[in-house]
C-alpha positions as CSV (number, residue, x, y, z in Angstrom):
1,X,0.1,0.2,-0.3
2,X,1.4,3.1,-0.5
3,X,0.0,7.0,-0.2
4,X,-0.7,9.4,-3.4
5,X,-0.4,13.3,-2.2
6,X,-3.3,15.2,-2.5
7,X,-2.5,15.9,-6.1
8,X,-2.3,13.4,-7.9
9,X,-5.0,12.0,-5.4
10,X,-7.4,14.5,-6.6
11,X,-6.1,14.5,-10.9
12,X,-7.1,10.9,-10.5
13,X,-11.0,11.6,-9.0
14,X,-10.6,14.2,-12.1
15,X,-10.1,11.0,-14.2
16,X,-13.2,9.8,-13.7
17,X,-15.4,12.2,-14.1
18,X,-15.5,13.5,-10.3
19,X,-15.3,17.4,-10.1
20,X,-12.1,18.8,-8.1
21,X,-10.6,22.7,-7.3
22,X,-8.3,23.9,-10.1
23,X,-5.2,23.9,-8.1
24,X,-1.6,23.5,-8.5
25,X,1.7,21.7,-6.8
26,X,4.4,24.6,-6.6
27,X,7.6,24.4,-5.4
28,X,9.0,28.3,-5.1
29,X,7.1,31.4,-5.6
30,X,9.3,31.9,-9.0
31,X,7.2,28.7,-9.9
32,X,4.2,29.7,-8.3
33,X,3.9,33.1,-10.8
34,X,4.6,31.3,-13.1
35,X,1.6,29.1,-12.6
36,X,-0.4,32.5,-12.3
37,X,1.0,33.2,-16.1
38,X,-0.5,29.6,-17.3
39,X,-3.3,29.4,-14.9
40,X,-5.6,33.1,-15.4
41,X,-8.0,31.1,-12.9
42,X,-4.9,31.4,-9.7
43,X,-5.4,35.7,-9.9
44,X,-9.1,35.9,-10.1
45,X,-9.9,33.5,-7.1
46,X,-9.9,33.2,-4.3
47,X,-7.5,30.7,-3.0
48,X,-6.1,28.0,-0.6
49,X,-3.0,27.6,0.3
50,X,-1.8,24.1,2.3
51,X,1.3,22.4,2.4
52,X,1.5,18.9,0.2
53,X,3.3,16.5,2.6
54,X,2.2,13.2,3.6
55,X,0.8,14.7,7.3
56,X,-2.1,14.7,9.1
57,X,-3.6,18.2,11.2
58,X,-2.4,20.2,8.6
59,X,-4.7,23.4,9.3
60,X,-4.3,22.8,13.4
61,X,-0.2,23.1,12.5
62,X,-0.7,25.7,10.5
63,X,0.1,24.5,7.4
64,X,-3.5,25.4,5.8
65,X,-4.5,29.1,4.4
66,X,-8.3,30.3,3.5
67,X,-9.7,32.9,1.5
68,X,-6.2,34.4,0.4
69,X,-5.9,36.8,-3.0
70,X,-2.8,36.4,-4.8
71,X,-0.5,38.9,-2.8
72,X,-1.6,37.3,0.3
73,X,-1.1,33.5,-1.3
74,X,2.2,33.5,-2.6
75,X,3.0,35.3,0.7
76,X,1.6,32.3,2.2
77,X,4.0,30.2,0.0
78,X,6.6,31.9,0.9
79,X,6.3,31.0,4.5
80,X,5.7,27.4,4.2
81,X,7.6,26.1,1.5
82,X,11.3,25.2,3.5
83,X,9.2,25.2,7.4
84,X,10.4,22.2,9.0
85,X,8.0,19.5,10.6
86,X,9.9,17.3,12.4
87,X,12.3,14.4,12.5
88,X,14.3,16.1,9.3
89,X,11.4,17.0,7.1
90,X,10.7,20.8,5.9
91,X,7.8,21.8,3.9
92,X,9.2,20.7,0.1
93,X,5.7,21.4,-2.1
94,X,2.6,23.3,-1.9
95,X,-0.7,22.8,-3.2
96,X,-2.3,26.2,-3.9
97,X,-6.2,25.4,-5.0
98,X,-9.3,27.4,-6.2
99,X,-11.7,28.4,-3.0
100,X,-15.6,26.9,-3.5
101,X,-18.4,28.3,-1.9
102,X,-20.5,26.5,0.0
103,X,-22.6,26.2,2.7
104,X,-22.6,22.7,3.6
105,X,-19.8,19.8,4.3
106,X,-20.2,16.1,3.2
107,X,-17.7,12.6,4.0
108,X,-17.6,10.2,1.7
109,X,-15.1,7.4,0.8
110,X,-14.3,3.4,-0.3
111,X,-11.8,1.0,1.3
112,X,-10.5,-2.3,1.1
113,X,-12.5,-4.9,3.3
114,X,-11.6,-8.8,3.7
115,X,-14.4,-9.7,2.2
116,X,-14.5,-7.1,-1.0
117,X,-14.9,-3.3,0.1
118,X,-17.1,-1.1,1.4
119,X,-18.7,2.3,1.0
120,X,-19.0,4.7,3.6
121,X,-21.4,8.2,3.1
122,X,-22.7,10.7,5.9
123,X,-24.1,14.3,5.5
124,X,-21.9,15.4,7.4
125,X,-18.0,16.3,6.8
126,X,-15.0,18.0,7.3
127,X,-13.0,18.4,10.6
128,X,-16.7,17.4,11.9
129,X,-16.7,14.1,11.0
130,X,-14.3,12.3,14.0
131,X,-17.2,13.4,16.2
132,X,-19.8,12.3,14.2
133,X,-18.9,9.3,13.0
134,X,-22.1,7.0,14.1
135,X,-24.0,9.0,11.6
136,X,-21.7,7.2,8.6
137,X,-24.2,5.0,7.1
138,X,-22.0,1.6,5.0
139,X,-22.2,-0.2,2.1
140,X,-20.4,-3.7,1.5
141,X,-19.6,-4.5,-1.9
142,X,-18.9,-7.8,-2.3
143,X,-15.3,-9.2,-4.4
144,X,-15.9,-9.1,-7.7
145,X,-19.4,-7.2,-7.8
146,X,-20.0,-3.3,-8.4
147,X,-22.3,-1.5,-6.3
148,X,-26.0,-1.2,-8.3
149,X,-27.8,1.9,-8.9
150,X,-30.6,1.1,-6.6
151,X,-27.9,0.1,-3.7
152,X,-26.5,3.8,-4.2
153,X,-29.7,5.7,-3.6
154,X,-31.0,3.4,-0.7
155,X,-27.2,4.5,1.2
156,X,-27.7,8.0,0.3
157,X,-30.9,8.2,1.5
158,X,-30.3,5.6,4.6
159,X,-27.2,8.6,5.1
160,X,-29.9,11.8,5.6
161,X,-29.6,13.1,2.0
162,X,-32.7,14.5,0.5
163,X,-34.2,13.3,-3.1
164,X,-32.8,15.2,-5.0
165,X,-29.2,15.6,-3.5
166,X,-29.2,11.7,-2.5
167,X,-29.4,11.2,-6.5
168,X,-26.6,12.9,-7.2
169,X,-24.6,11.6,-4.0
170,X,-25.7,8.2,-5.5
171,X,-23.9,9.1,-8.9
172,X,-20.8,10.8,-7.4
173,X,-20.6,7.5,-5.4
174,X,-20.8,5.4,-8.4
175,X,-17.7,7.7,-9.7
176,X,-15.7,7.0,-6.7
177,X,-16.3,3.5,-6.8
178,X,-15.2,3.0,-10.6
179,X,-11.9,4.4,-9.8
180,X,-11.0,2.4,-6.5
181,X,-11.5,-0.5,-8.6
182,X,-9.8,0.8,-12.0
183,X,-6.7,2.3,-10.1
184,X,-6.2,-0.8,-7.9
185,X,-6.5,1.5,-4.3
186,X,-7.0,0.1,-1.3
187,X,-8.2,3.6,0.2
188,X,-9.9,6.6,-1.5
189,X,-11.3,9.8,1.0
190,X,-13.5,12.4,0.2
191,X,-13.2,14.7,3.6
192,X,-15.0,17.0,2.8
193,X,-17.1,16.8,-0.3
194,X,-19.7,20.3,-0.7
195,X,-22.2,21.3,-2.6
196,X,-20.7,24.1,-4.6
197,X,-23.3,27.4,-3.9
198,X,-23.4,29.3,-7.2
199,X,-24.3,25.9,-9.4
200,X,-24.9,22.9,-6.6
201,X,-21.9,20.8,-8.2
202,X,-20.8,17.9,-6.1
203,X,-16.8,19.0,-5.0
204,X,-14.4,17.1,-3.8
205,X,-12.1,19.5,-1.6
206,X,-9.2,17.2,-0.6
207,X,-8.4,13.6,-1.5
208,X,-6.6,10.7,0.2
209,X,-5.4,8.0,-1.5
210,X,-3.5,4.7,-1.6
211,X,-2.9,2.7,-3.7
212,X,-1.2,-0.9,-3.9
213,X,2.1,0.3,-5.1
214,X,2.9,-3.2,-6.6
215,X,0.1,-2.1,-9.7
216,X,2.4,0.4,-10.7
217,X,3.0,-1.8,-14.0
218,X,-0.7,-2.1,-14.8
219,X,-0.9,2.5,-15.0
220,X,1.3,3.9,-17.3
221,X,-0.3,7.1,-16.6
222,X,1.0,7.3,-12.7
223,X,3.8,9.6,-13.1
224,X,3.8,10.9,-9.6
225,X,6.0,9.2,-6.5
226,X,4.9,7.9,-3.7
227,X,5.0,9.5,-0.6
228,X,7.3,8.1,2.1
229,X,4.9,7.6,5.2
230,X,7.8,7.3,7.8
231,X,7.6,11.7,8.2
232,X,10.9,12.0,6.1
233,X,10.9,12.0,2.3
234,X,12.3,8.7,0.2
235,X,16.1,8.7,-0.5
236,X,17.6,8.5,-4.3
237,X,18.6,5.1,-3.7
238,X,15.0,4.4,-2.4
239,X,13.2,5.6,-5.3
240,X,15.7,3.8,-8.0
241,X,14.7,0.3,-5.9
242,X,10.3,1.6,-6.3
243,X,11.3,2.3,-9.7
244,X,12.6,-1.2,-10.5
245,X,10.2,-2.5,-8.2
246,X,7.5,-1.0,-10.6
247,X,8.7,-2.8,-13.6
248,X,9.5,-6.4,-12.4
249,X,7.6,-9.6,-11.8
250,X,8.3,-10.4,-7.9
251,X,9.3,-7.9,-6.0
252,X,12.5,-6.0,-4.0
253,X,11.4,-3.5,-1.3
254,X,14.4,-1.3,0.3
255,X,14.3,1.2,2.8
256,X,17.0,2.9,5.0
257,X,17.1,3.2,8.6
258,X,19.6,5.8,9.5
259,X,22.9,4.9,12.1
260,X,22.6,0.7,12.2
261,X,25.7,-1.1,11.2
262,X,24.2,-4.4,9.6
263,X,23.0,-4.4,6.7
264,X,20.1,-7.2,5.6
265,X,19.6,-8.5,2.3
266,X,16.9,-11.2,3.3
267,X,14.3,-13.5,0.7
268,X,10.8,-12.0,1.4
269,X,9.3,-10.1,4.3
270,X,9.1,-12.6,6.2
271,X,12.4,-13.1,6.7
272,X,12.8,-9.7,6.5
273,X,11.3,-9.4,9.8
274,X,12.9,-12.5,11.2
275,X,16.4,-10.9,10.9
276,X,15.7,-7.7,12.1
277,X,14.2,-8.9,15.4
278,X,16.9,-11.4,15.7
279,X,19.8,-8.3,14.9
280,X,18.0,-5.9,18.0
281,X,17.4,-9.2,20.6
282,X,21.3,-9.9,19.9
283,X,22.4,-6.2,20.2
284,X,22.8,-5.6,16.9
285,X,21.5,-2.3,14.8
286,X,19.7,-2.8,11.6
287,X,20.7,-0.1,9.1
288,X,17.8,-1.6,6.5
289,X,14.8,-2.9,5.3
290,X,14.7,-5.1,2.6
291,X,13.9,-8.2,0.6
292,X,13.3,-10.1,-2.4
293,X,10.5,-12.4,-3.1
294,X,8.1,-14.0,-6.1
295,X,11.4,-15.1,-8.1
296,X,12.5,-11.6,-9.1
297,X,14.9,-11.9,-12.4
298,X,18.8,-11.2,-11.3
299,X,19.1,-7.8,-12.6
300,X,16.8,-6.4,-10.2
301,X,18.2,-8.0,-7.7
302,X,22.0,-6.4,-8.4
303,X,20.2,-3.5,-8.0
304,X,19.2,-3.7,-5.2
305,X,22.7,-5.4,-3.7
306,X,23.9,-2.3,-4.7
307,X,21.9,0.0,-2.5
308,X,21.9,-2.5,0.3
309,X,25.9,-2.0,-0.7
310,X,25.7,1.6,-0.7
311,X,24.6,1.9,2.8
312,X,27.3,4.2,5.0
313,X,29.2,2.2,8.4
314,X,28.0,-1.6,7.6
315,X,30.1,-3.8,9.7
316,X,28.1,-7.1,8.0
317,X,25.6,-8.0,5.2
318,X,23.5,-10.8,6.4
319,X,21.9,-12.5,3.1
320,X,19.5,-15.4,3.5
321,X,15.9,-16.3,3.9
322,X,14.2,-19.9,4.3
323,X,13.9,-22.8,2.7
324,X,12.5,-21.3,-1.2
325,X,9.4,-23.3,-2.4
326,X,9.6,-21.9,-6.3
327,X,12.3,-19.2,-6.2
328,X,15.6,-20.0,-8.2
329,X,18.6,-19.4,-5.5
330,X,20.9,-19.5,-7.8
331,X,19.5,-16.8,-10.3
332,X,18.8,-14.2,-7.4
333,X,22.4,-15.2,-5.9
334,X,23.3,-14.5,-9.2
335,X,22.3,-10.9,-8.7
336,X,23.3,-10.7,-5.6
337,X,27.0,-11.7,-6.3
338,X,27.1,-8.9,-9.4
339,X,26.1,-6.6,-7.3
340,X,28.9,-7.3,-4.4
341,X,31.3,-7.3,-7.2
342,X,30.2,-4.1,-8.9
343,X,30.5,-2.7,-5.2
344,X,33.5,-4.0,-4.0
345,X,35.0,-2.3,-7.7
346,X,33.7,0.7,-6.3
347,X,35.7,0.8,-3.0
348,X,32.9,-0.6,-0.7
349,X,33.0,-3.5,1.7
350,X,36.0,-2.9,2.9
351,X,36.3,-4.9,5.8
352,X,32.8,-6.0,5.6
353,X,31.6,-9.4,6.4
354,X,28.9,-11.1,4.2
355,X,27.1,-13.8,6.4
356,X,25.0,-16.4,3.7
357,X,22.0,-18.5,4.9
358,X,19.8,-20.3,2.4
359,X,17.6,-22.8,0.5
360,X,15.3,-24.4,-2.1
361,X,15.7,-25.0,-6.1
362,X,19.5,-24.7,-7.1
363,X,20.3,-24.0,-3.4
364,X,24.5,-25.7,-4.2
365,X,24.5,-24.1,-6.8
366,X,24.1,-20.9,-5.5
367,X,25.7,-21.9,-2.3
368,X,29.0,-23.0,-4.2
369,X,28.4,-19.9,-6.5
370,X,28.8,-17.4,-3.0
371,X,31.2,-19.1,-1.2
372,X,33.5,-18.7,-4.7
373,X,33.9,-15.5,-3.8
374,X,36.1,-16.2,-1.4
375,X,38.4,-16.1,-3.5
376,X,38.5,-13.0,-4.8
377,X,39.0,-11.4,-1.8
378,X,35.1,-11.1,-0.1
379,X,34.5,-12.5,3.8
380,X,32.5,-13.8,3.0
381,X,30.7,-17.0,5.2
382,X,28.3,-19.5,3.6
383,X,25.6,-21.4,5.2
384,X,22.8,-24.1,3.9
385,X,19.6,-25.1,5.0
386,X,20.8,-27.3,8.1
387,X,21.9,-23.9,9.5
388,X,19.0,-22.3,11.7
389,X,17.9,-18.9,10.6
390,X,19.3,-17.0,13.3
391,X,22.3,-19.4,13.9
392,X,24.3,-16.6,11.5
393,X,23.2,-13.2,13.0
394,X,24.6,-15.3,16.2
395,X,27.9,-15.8,15.0
396,X,28.6,-12.6,13.4
397,X,27.6,-10.6,16.2
398,X,29.0,-12.6,18.7
399,X,32.3,-12.2,16.5
400,X,32.4,-8.4,17.1
401,X,31.8,-8.8,21.0
402,X,34.6,-11.4,21.4
403,X,37.1,-9.2,19.9
404,X,36.3,-6.7,21.9
405,X,35.8,-8.6,24.9
406,X,31.9,-7.9,25.3
407,X,29.6,-10.6,26.6
408,X,26.8,-8.7,27.5
409,X,24.0,-10.3,24.5
410,X,25.0,-14.0,25.2
411,X,22.2,-15.0,27.6
412,X,20.0,-13.5,24.8
413,X,22.1,-15.2,22.0
414,X,21.5,-18.8,23.6
415,X,17.6,-17.9,24.4
416,X,16.7,-17.0,20.7
417,X,19.1,-19.8,19.3
418,X,17.0,-22.4,21.3
419,X,13.7,-20.9,19.9
420,X,14.9,-20.6,16.2
421,X,16.1,-23.9,16.5
422,X,12.7,-25.7,17.7
423,X,10.9,-23.2,14.6
424,X,13.3,-24.7,12.4
425,X,12.9,-28.2,13.5
426,X,9.0,-27.6,13.2
427,X,9.0,-26.2,9.2
């Protein structure tokens, strides 16, 4: 699941026939002035200026300014850009939109559920929605089905809309569901949805959009970037891996964790969590989250490996996973080996120890190819399926602690390994 910022989210709503205000996303006051030359409405309309970042409660944080003329909007843009948000994050973009005169505000959303999807609708919205959550009416939509006109009309009626407006709401809800279904969305929310005073047209004033990032290859018009979910923009290396991930069968993932010294290159999300827990439990500091799964091509795994090897201050890299069912160990290891060789040629991996544990199709050939790196000067340790998963974590960290005389994690290590061996025996 990936979050899309308000501007691209509005663009998707507009694509599926819903009305949105005029808007522009700008990164400087010069950019705002240039946009104003091309879009006459920016100088003719009252404006709303908002920080275009993946944060909530923008109004409370002073990151929303309303009912501005053009000079005041320009000043608001100038004041917001570069504003510190905490956690090392600053406002890098601002969205300026047309202010829509209205009296009432409504709420509408559609979300993924285990059984399919669910439409939510209320005749109250905006900042009042949380205190009026009991007024929201719901319409379940089973997997593979589309809500009928009759069910949408009944939803609008149950939500308290009068006859004329209920018809408009039902039509709008149908368009929102189309957008949700065709755009591989997992959650779409409009709050507030308003009735424009001059023509009684329903207009979406805001959009919360969560999409299935793995479906990007099906949508060539998704030219926008996804928003980071952890309080900072994606790094250059993270974006590069995301770009690869969007183009391949299978999956590659990569997130940097500042301050770590142990890089992880596991096969599958379960192994990623397992190894991360083991590293932390045994006193190590993870430098990243990563995974490759679903039998990705070797070139994609090579790119992922290059980014892992580029992490600063590494002491060790742990490569591994459980016993694969269908992922070709030899093929994916070929990508990892190519990434290691490229990193070494660029002067990286000096003094970095590599620990490998894996099982699955073509494991003997893959592990032998990894072992052969030893002759090329790599500090590498290779283990097969008979070694419990966390043993290589324990051995890599214990080697360091033995060197510096530390024994603080030995009791934890022993307990963790007992559990790991028992779990491995049950596989």
